[in-house]
N, C-alpha and C positions, 0 to 999 in steps of 0.2 A: 504494500500501500503506500501511497504516497506519504511522505514524512509530514507534509503540511495539511493535505485534506483528507486522508486515510482512504483515498479511494485506490483501488487494484491498477497496478501498473502493467501494462501490456507491452513485453518486450520481447523480439525474437530476434536474438544474436545480441550482439556487441550494442552497448548503449555511446550513442556520439555524444558531444559536448553540447550541441545543441538542441537535443531532445528535451523535451517539456510534459509535464501531467497533461493529459488530456482535459482533465478536469478544472484544475486552477491554474495551470499554466507555470507552476514552479520547476526549475531546473530537476531533471531526472538524474543525471549524472554529477550529484554533490555528495559529500561527505555524508550528509545523514541518509540516503540510501545505499550507502556501501556496505558489503557485507564485514568490512573492517572497521566502521567506527565504531569506537568504543569512548565514551566520555570517560575522562579522567586518565586514560593511557597518554604515552608519550605523544603529543601531537594529537591527542583523542584517535588515535589509530594503532591496530593490532599489528600492523605491518613498519617493518622498520623503515620510516622516511626520515630524510635529512631535513628537508623543508617542508614545515607544517603549513596547512592550507589555514588562511585567515578566516576566511568565510566559509563556514561548514555547510551554508544553505545555497549557495551558488555555485554553477557549473565550474569544473576544473580540469586541467589537464594530468592529474595523476595518474600514472602508470598503473598502480596497483587496485585503480576500481573495479569492482564487481558488485553486478546489482544484488543486495541481499537476497537469496532465495526465498526468504519468506513474505517479502514485498511483490512477488510475481503473481500475476493472476492464475489460478487454478484452472488448468485445462483438461483436466481429468473427467470432467463431468460430459465434455464434448466427445469422447475418447470410444463411445461405444458402450456395450453392455459391460456390465460388472463382471469380473472374475468369479469362477466358481467359488474359490476360496472366500473371496468377499460375500459372495451371495449366503453362504454355509454361516459365516458370521453374522450376518443380518439376519438369517433366519432365527439364531439363538435367541433374538431379543424381541421377536414377533415382528419385525418390519419388512 
């Protein structure tokens, strides 16, 4: 989800510097959307960076940027029928 508005981020492949949230227009390639963003860590990053990014909410050129996987839209609902294992699991609870 977007760090600013909370909407799911739809991203296929690498996220470019000019990418923005479809809902609010916030920069997508920012520290706050990165999997390595960790407030309180050195430069607020889990990666070893020499120069910290000052504005964590704006787009940047960081080579370590990876979109936080928990922020991506879940496409599994469009993948077709559920697996037999999932169907058996759901059956345990009467779903």
